[in-house]
N, C-alpha and C positions, 0 to 999 in steps of 0.2 A: 504494500500500500504506500504509494509515493505522495499522494495528496493528503494534506493535513489542514483542517480548518479550525479556526479559533471560535469557541462558542462561549458566550456569556449567558448566565442564568439569573434572571431577576425573580425575586420571590423564593430565594434559595432555602429559607428556613421553614417553608410550608411543606405539606405532604407532596403536592405535585412537583414543586421545585426540587425536593429531595429525590424523588423518583427519576426526574430528568437527569439529575447529576449522577445517580447510580448507573443509569444506562450509558451516559456519555463517558464515564470513567473507564469503561472497558471497550469503548468504540474505537476501532483501529484507525479511523480517519479523523479523529477529533483531538484537539487540545483544549482542555477546560480553561477558560479565561476567568474573567471577573465573576464573582458570586455576590449578588446584591440583594438587599431587602430594605424595608422602611424601618419598622420599629426595632428590629434586631441588628441594625447596622452597628458595627464596632465589636460585635461578638465574634468568637471563633465558630466556624461552621460546626465543629464537633460538639459544641454545647447544644445544638439544635438537631443535628443529624449524626448521632454518635456511631451509627452503622457505616458511615462513609469514611472509612479509616484513611484512605489515600488522600482525602481532601480535608481531614479534620482540623488541620492547623491553618487553613485558609481564613483570612479575615473577611467577614461579611461587610461589604462596602455599601455606601448609600446608593439608592437607585436614582440615577440621574443620567441624562444624555451624555454628559462628560465621562462618566464611569463606563458606560456601555459602548462608547465610541471606539472605533479601531478594531472591532471584532467582525469576523465574516458572518456570524450568525448570532442573533439574540433571541433567547427564549423567555417569554414573559409568562410567568406562573403567578399572576397577581389576582386579587379579587376582581369580580365582575365590576366593570365601570372604571377600573384604575388603569387598564392597559392602553386605552386609546390616547390618553394624554402623553404617555411615555413614548408610544410608537410614533406619534406625530413629530417628535423631536429627532427621530432617527432618519438618516439619509436613505435614499432609494437604493443605494448600492449594497445595503446589508439585508440579509434574509432575516425576517422577523416572524417568529412563530408565537401566536397568541393562544395560550391554554385557557384563557377566560372566554366569555361569551360575546365580548364586545363587537366582534366582526363576523359573526356566524350568520346572522339573519339578513336576508335580502330585502325584506319588507320593513321599512321604518315604522309603520303603524304597529306591526307585531312586536317589534322591539320595545317601543314606548309603552304598549299595553302591558307587557310582562315585566319590564325592567324599570320603567318609570323615569327614564332619562333620555336626552336626545340621542338619536341614532348616530354612531360614529362611522358608518360606512361598511361595505361588504368586501371581504377578502376571499381569495380562492379557498375552497373548503377542503380540510385535511382528512377526508375519509377516502383513501385510495380505492377501496373496494365498492364504493357507491356505484350502482348501476345507473347509467344514464338512459333516457328514453330512446336514444338512437342506437343503443347497444354498446356504446363505449363505456369506459370506466372513468371515475373521477381522477385517477392517477394521471391521466393525460393532461389535465389542467394544472397539475402541480409541477411538471417538469419546467425548470427555469423560473419558477415563481419567486418573487421577492417578499411576498407577504402570504402567510397561511393562517387561517382560522382553524384551530384544532377543535374537533367536535366535542360535544358533551358526552360523558361516559354512558349515561342512561340512553341517550340518543343512539349511540353506536350499538348498544346491545339490542334495542328494539329494531333498528334499521336492518342490521345484519340478519336478525332472526326472520323478518317477514318480507324483505325486499324481493327475493326470488319469485315469490308467488304473485306479487304486484307486477313485476316485470313480465312474467309469463301470462298474466291475465287469468290465473286460476283461483284467485281470491278477490273478494269485494273490499276494496280499500275504504269504502264508506262505512264499514262496520268492523272496526278493530277494537279489541280490548287487550290492554297490556297491564300485567301485574308483575311488579319487580320486587325481589328481595335484594337489599342494598347494604353493603358494609358501611360502618361508621366513618371510615376515612373519606367517603364521598361527601361528607358534610364539611370537610376542611378541618383545620387545626385550631380554630378559635375555641376558647373555653366557654361553653354554654351549659347550664344545668341539665338540659335534656340529653346532653352528650356525655355526661359523666358515667363512669363504669357502674356506679351504684344505681343509676337509672336504667342503663341499657342492658346489663347482664341479665339473662333469663327473661328478656322481654322483647316482643316484636311490636312495632308501632307504625301505623301509616302516617304519611306527612304529605302536604301539598295535594290534598284530595280534591276531587270534583273539578278538575280542569284548571287547578291553580299552579301546577308545576311549570317552571320556566322552560323546560325542555320540550314541551308539547309543540310549540310552533316550529321548532327545529326539526322534529320528527316529521311533521306534516310537510315541511319544505322539502325534506329528503324524498319522501314518497311521491310528491308531485314531480320531482326531478326524475324519478324512476319511470313515471308515466301515468300515475293515477290521476284521473280527471277530478275526483273529489275524495277527500280524506276525512273520515269521521273516527276519532280516537278517544276512547276512555282509558285514562292512564293513572294507575295507582301504584306509587312506590311505597315500600315498607322497609323501615330500618330493622335489621336483624343483628343479633349479637355476634358479628364477625368483623375483623378489622378491615378487610378488603374483599372485594368481589361483588359481582352483580349476577343474579339469575333472573333473566327476563322471560316470562311466559306470555306470548302474544298469540291471540286467536283471531281468526277472521272467517267470515262466512264463505264457504266453498261456492264457487260459481256453479249454478245448476248444470248438470250434465257432464261435469268434469270427471274423468276417470281418476280414481285415487292413485293409480300408478303414475299418472302424469304429474302428480304433485311432487312426489319424491324426485322424479326426473328433473323437475325445474330447479330444485335446490342443488342436486348433484351436479348439474351442468353449470350452474352459476358459480359454484365454488371449486370446480375441478382443478383450476390452475392457480388458485389463490394460496400464497405461502402461509398466511396467518389465519385463514378462516377454514374450518374443517367441518364437513358434514359427517357425523359419527355413523358407524354401522347401525342398521336397523335394530331397535330394541335397546340400544345403549344411550342413556340420557346424560346430558352435560352436568357437570358439577363445578362449583366455583373452586374447590380445592385443586382440581386438575389444571387450573389456569394461573395459580399464584406465581407471580414473578415472571410470567411469560407474556409475549405479545400475541397471544392466541385468542380467538373466539371459537368456542366449540358449539356446534348447532345440531339440533335434531328436529325433525318434522314428522307429523303423523296426521292422519285424517280421523276425526271423530264422526263416523258415518251416522251415528244415532242423532247427533246434534247438528250435522251438516256443516261442520266447521273444521278448519285446518288449525292445528296446534303446533306452534314452534316454541322451542326453548333455546335460549342462547346464554352461555356462561362466559364471563371474561373477568379479568382483573381490572377494576376501575382505575387503578393508578398506572397500569401499563397500557394494554390495548385501549383502555378507556381514556387515557390522557397522555402520559409521558411517552409510551411506545408509539402512539399515533403521531406525536410531535417528531420523534426521531425518524420514523418511517417516512413522513412527509419531508423532513429535512433531506434525507437521502435522495428522494426523488427530485426535489428542487435543485440539488447540487449535482445531479447526474451520477450519483453513487449507486451501487447495487442497493435495491430497496430493502433487502434483508440485513444489511450490514449493521453489526452491533446489536442485533435483536435475536432473541431466542424463542423457540416454540416449546422448550422444555420447562415444565412447571417445577414446583418445590413441594415435595411430599415426604412424610405425612404433615 
């Protein structure tokens, strides 16, 4: 590997930023540059990310355009609403990957309705496996990009689970129901009473119920890009007592007259050549444990003939394929590197 790019990571003390740094530290084409944050500036990285031994002595620098300048790549792992101002100060010559939601949505009205602030603009969307209505994949839009909006983790799980059926026209996208089990790291690292171990251990609790979750318009946007004329989505996430992982069960009404054998064929063909998305053998269901630490999404599909619905289940690590791995995968594509470089499909077990 002769090419080496310098990468700065902003938001380095958070879960997403820490996971980006974990992946970059073993990426053969990368030199980790500045690590920055806001409130933790001046601390050693090891005091916030003690598992990152090779970077533990790094000083966390203030997040500013001056600190981030001079790098080939900048990864922004900041809270929603904070990325746009930082990105606006960075030149066009640098590749910027935004792990927050600021630049994902194309519809300003949808952004303002769910996030309550002015829309910052739309960047190329960092889900390489997204099927486009013309049969291409989103990865084509990432090659040579200078700005990338990394998808939401729940969005990735639901999209990868159901999109083959939408693309092939075997399910009715106007009647989708998604129920997700989500690990606590998906809520970020901020200290809140409902995220304390004493509250979460031994308990499962829904949140952002009845159309309130901010990932809904992003999922709808993706499925329209796949080719759906109309999308109707009931989306219910549930926090469960695990540190990381998403198990997304999505069901859709089967298009009348569809042969159940054609359903599995749609998923098998959609993911036959994807390095990080795998349709499991029939009868084997995805588990979050099998994806821990890996940039994989494991998918299964079945037809509930009694209910007339297709059932899909997608498992992934919300911090890897759901966030940091997607950022690195998109970075590789944007820079012309092998898409799989620095990423693994091997999980950590038990």
